[in-house]
C-alpha positions in Angstrom: -2.6 -2.8 15.7 -1.6 -1.6 12.3 0.7 1.2 11.2 0.0 2.6 7.8 2.0 5.1 5.7 -0.7 7.2 4.0 0.0 9.9 1.4 -2.1 12.9 0.6 -3.0 14.0 4.2 -2.3 17.7 4.7 -4.8 19.0 7.3 -7.2 18.1 10.1 -9.9 17.6 7.6 -7.8 14.9 5.9 -7.2 13.2 9.2 -10.9 13.2 10.0 -11.6 11.7 6.6 -9.2 8.9 7.2 -10.6 8.4 10.7 -14.2 8.2 9.4 -13.2 5.8 6.6 -11.6 3.4 9.1 -14.5 3.7 11.6 -16.9 2.8 8.7 -15.2 -0.6 8.6 -15.0 -0.9 12.4 -16.9 1.6 14.5 -14.9 0.8 17.6 -11.5 1.2 16.0 -9.1 3.6 17.6 -7.4 5.7 15.0 -4.4 8.0 15.6 -3.2 10.2 12.7 0.2 11.8 12.6 0.0 14.3 9.8 3.7 15.3 9.9 4.9 11.7 9.6 2.0 10.7 7.3 1.4 7.7 9.6 -1.9 6.2 10.8 -2.1 3.9 13.7 -5.2 1.8 13.9 -6.3 -0.5 16.8 -8.9 -2.8 15.3 -10.0 -6.4 14.9 -10.8 -5.7 11.3 -8.8 -7.2 8.4 -5.8 -5.0 7.3 -6.9 -5.2 3.6 -10.3 -3.9 4.5 -8.8 -0.9 6.4 -6.4 -0.2 3.6 -9.2 -0.3 1.0 -11.4 2.0 3.0 -8.6 4.6 3.4 -7.8 4.4 -0.3 -11.5 4.7 -1.3 -11.5 7.9 0.8 -8.8 9.3 -1.6 -5.7 8.7 0.5 -3.2 6.1 -1.0 -1.7 3.7 1.5 1.9 3.2 0.4 3.0 0.9 3.2 1.5 -1.0 6.1 2.7 -3.2 8.9 1.2 -5.1 11.9 2.6 -3.7 15.1 
């Protein structure tokens, strides 16, 4: 599981955009978005860099990430 600090998320639409971008990389990924904390938790077997790139490509900069 990965925990990412993602900037630019302000609403449910942003959260859905992040969710869709992650699931484009791994359709079975479980994505939990905490808008208040600007954190995204992802359960996936995909590579962390691929997940970060997909989120960034959707317009949301990933400023920090860790494997949990």
